[in-house]
C-alpha positions in Angstrom: 12.6 -6.3 32.3 13.8 -5.0 28.7 12.9 -1.6 27.8 12.2 -0.6 24.3 12.0 2.3 22.0 8.9 2.6 20.0 8.0 3.9 16.7 4.8 4.0 15.0 3.6 5.0 11.5 0.6 4.4 9.0 0.8 2.9 5.6 -1.9 4.1 3.3 -4.1 1.5 1.4 -2.4 2.2 -2.0 0.9 1.0 -1.0 1.5 -2.9 -2.1 2.3 -5.7 0.5 5.6 -5.9 -1.5 6.4 -2.4 -0.7 5.3 -2.5 2.7 7.6 -5.6 3.3 10.5 -3.8 1.8 9.9 -0.6 4.1 9.6 -3.1 7.1 12.9 -5.2 6.0 14.8 -2.1 5.6 13.9 -0.7 9.1 14.7 -4.2 10.5 17.9 -4.6 8.6 19.6 -1.1 8.8 17.7 0.2 12.2 17.8 -2.8 14.4 13.7 -2.6 14.6 11.4 -5.5 15.0 7.7 -5.7 14.4 5.8 -5.4 17.5 2.3 -5.3 15.9 0.7 -4.4 12.9 -3.1 -3.5 12.4 -5.1 -3.4 9.3 -8.3 -1.1 9.4 -11.5 -1.5 7.5 -10.6 1.2 5.2 -7.4 -0.5 4.3 -4.9 1.6 6.1 -2.2 -0.1 8.2 -0.7 1.1 11.5 2.6 -0.3 12.2 4.3 -0.5 15.7 8.1 -1.3 15.7 10.3 -1.8 18.6 14.0 -2.0 19.2 15.7 -2.9 22.6 17.4 0.0 24.5 20.8 -1.2 25.6 22.0 0.6 28.5 25.7 0.9 29.1 26.9 0.1 32.7 29.5 2.2 34.0 32.5 0.0 35.3 35.2 1.3 37.6 
């Protein structure tokens, strides 16, 4: 089974959809992150979970 590193952060309700999309795109392109979950709360804030696969290097002889 694959192992993942997780990152979580909140985005305020004042941030536009375009700004959030740009933020997530930058994380994906430059950090190798993918969107695991995005939850929007009744007050308008968004909680974002990103994940990226942990690559373990196998030692060879």
